[in-house]
C-alpha positions as CSV (number, residue, x, y, z in Angstrom):
1,X,-56.7,29.7,43.9
2,X,-54.7,26.9,44.1
3,X,-56.0,23.9,45.7
4,X,-53.7,21.3,47.6
5,X,-50.8,23.3,45.2
6,X,-50.2,25.8,47.6
7,X,-46.8,26.8,47.5
8,X,-44.7,28.3,50.2
9,X,-44.3,32.4,50.2
10,X,-40.8,33.2,49.1
11,X,-38.6,35.3,51.4
12,X,-39.7,38.8,50.0
13,X,-43.3,38.0,51.1
14,X,-45.7,41.1,50.7
15,X,-46.6,43.3,53.2
16,X,-49.7,45.9,54.0
17,X,-48.9,49.0,52.8
18,X,-51.2,52.3,53.2
19,X,-52.5,52.7,50.2
20,X,-54.8,56.4,49.9
21,X,-58.6,55.9,49.9
22,X,-58.4,51.7,49.6
23,X,-58.9,49.7,52.6
24,X,-57.5,45.6,53.0
25,X,-54.7,46.3,50.0
26,X,-51.9,44.6,50.2
27,X,-48.6,45.7,48.1
28,X,-45.6,44.4,46.8
29,X,-43.6,46.3,44.9
30,X,-42.0,44.4,41.7
31,X,-38.2,44.3,40.9
32,X,-38.9,43.7,37.2
33,X,-40.8,46.6,34.7
34,X,-44.1,46.2,34.1
35,X,-44.0,43.5,31.2
36,X,-41.9,41.3,32.7
37,X,-44.1,41.4,35.8
38,X,-47.2,40.4,34.3
39,X,-45.6,38.0,32.2
40,X,-43.9,36.6,35.1
41,X,-47.4,36.9,37.1
42,X,-49.2,35.0,34.6
43,X,-46.3,31.9,34.2
44,X,-46.5,31.5,37.9
45,X,-50.9,31.2,37.9
46,X,-50.2,28.8,34.9
47,X,-47.4,26.8,36.5
48,X,-49.4,26.5,39.7
49,X,-52.4,25.2,38.0
50,X,-55.0,28.1,38.5
51,X,-57.0,29.2,36.2
52,X,-56.8,32.2,34.1
53,X,-59.3,33.9,33.4
54,X,-58.8,37.3,31.9
55,X,-56.2,40.3,31.8
56,X,-57.9,43.7,31.5
57,X,-55.6,46.6,30.1
58,X,-56.8,49.1,32.0
59,X,-54.9,52.2,30.6
60,X,-55.6,51.0,27.2
61,X,-59.2,51.0,27.7
62,X,-58.2,54.8,29.7
63,X,-56.3,55.5,25.9
64,X,-59.7,54.1,24.0
65,X,-61.7,56.5,26.2
66,X,-59.3,59.3,25.2
67,X,-58.2,59.6,28.8
68,X,-54.8,58.6,30.0
69,X,-53.8,57.0,33.2
70,X,-50.5,55.0,33.8
71,X,-50.0,51.6,32.8
72,X,-52.5,49.0,35.1
73,X,-53.4,45.7,33.9
74,X,-55.9,43.8,36.2
75,X,-55.6,40.1,36.2
76,X,-58.4,37.6,37.2
77,X,-57.7,34.3,38.2
78,X,-58.6,31.6,40.6
79,X,-58.9,28.0,41.5
80,X,-63.4,27.4,41.1
81,X,-63.0,24.0,44.0
82,X,-61.6,26.8,46.2
83,X,-63.2,30.0,45.3
84,X,-66.8,28.4,45.2
85,X,-66.9,27.4,49.0
86,X,-66.8,31.7,49.4
87,X,-69.7,31.7,47.6
88,X,-71.4,29.2,49.0
89,X,-70.8,31.1,52.7
90,X,-72.3,34.4,51.4
91,X,-73.1,34.5,47.2
92,X,-72.2,38.1,47.6
93,X,-68.5,37.3,47.8
94,X,-68.7,36.7,44.0
95,X,-68.4,40.6,43.8
96,X,-64.4,39.8,44.9
97,X,-64.1,36.0,43.1
98,X,-62.3,35.4,41.2
99,X,-58.9,36.6,42.5
100,X,-58.1,40.1,41.3
101,X,-54.4,41.1,41.4
102,X,-53.1,44.6,39.7
103,X,-50.2,45.1,37.8
104,X,-49.5,49.0,38.1
105,X,-47.2,51.4,37.3
106,X,-46.8,54.6,39.5
107,X,-45.7,58.3,38.8
108,X,-42.1,57.2,39.6
109,X,-42.1,54.4,37.1
110,X,-42.1,51.9,40.0
111,X,-44.1,48.8,39.6
112,X,-46.4,47.6,41.9
113,X,-48.7,44.5,42.3
114,X,-51.5,44.9,44.4
115,X,-55.3,42.4,46.1
116,X,-57.8,42.6,48.0
117,X,-56.5,40.5,51.5
118,X,-58.5,38.0,52.1
119,X,-59.0,38.7,55.4
120,X,-60.8,41.7,54.7
121,X,-62.7,40.0,52.1
122,X,-64.0,37.6,55.1
123,X,-65.0,40.6,57.2
124,X,-66.5,42.5,54.3
125,X,-68.6,39.0,53.7
126,X,-69.1,37.9,57.3
127,X,-67.3,34.8,56.2
128,X,-66.5,33.2,59.8
129,X,-66.4,29.4,58.5
130,X,-63.8,29.1,56.1
131,X,-60.7,30.1,58.1
132,X,-58.5,27.2,56.2
133,X,-59.8,28.3,52.7
134,X,-59.1,31.7,53.3
135,X,-55.5,31.4,54.4
136,X,-54.7,28.9,51.8
137,X,-55.7,31.9,49.3
138,X,-53.8,34.3,51.4
139,X,-50.4,32.0,50.9
140,X,-51.2,31.3,47.2
141,X,-52.0,35.1,45.9
142,X,-48.9,35.9,48.2
143,X,-46.9,33.1,46.1
144,X,-47.6,34.6,42.9
145,X,-47.4,38.1,43.5
146,X,-44.0,37.2,45.2
147,X,-42.9,35.0,42.2
148,X,-43.9,37.9,39.7
149,X,-42.2,40.7,42.0
150,X,-38.5,38.6,42.1
151,X,-36.0,39.5,40.1
């Protein structure tokens, strides 16, 4: 995640919404189609100077295995000086770092961004001494999602 470059969250801030079979997931509905949402997410990560690691086309992987799923791409990004602080606090936090943000299309064709709530991650790994860092990561993730979702 971004270090000192955290941006304020735009007015269309994400909200925690219930997700079937998923605890600690934040979702934001995009005002754009899938390709535009994904492109804007990547562009905002770059604009913030955050390291982009990879984008995994999960639907493409499904196609390769002969399984059909709706469009879904997992984007991995982060700022090592911030993320490594979570690993210092608990090395198992590496299971959730770098940040993963999912762009997916639902059955009605709506496009969503989803990511794990950093409060959930803090509780999961019992990290109690990095509140400021988790707050920053939360704000930056919300800002990136809002930028990708905005029309």
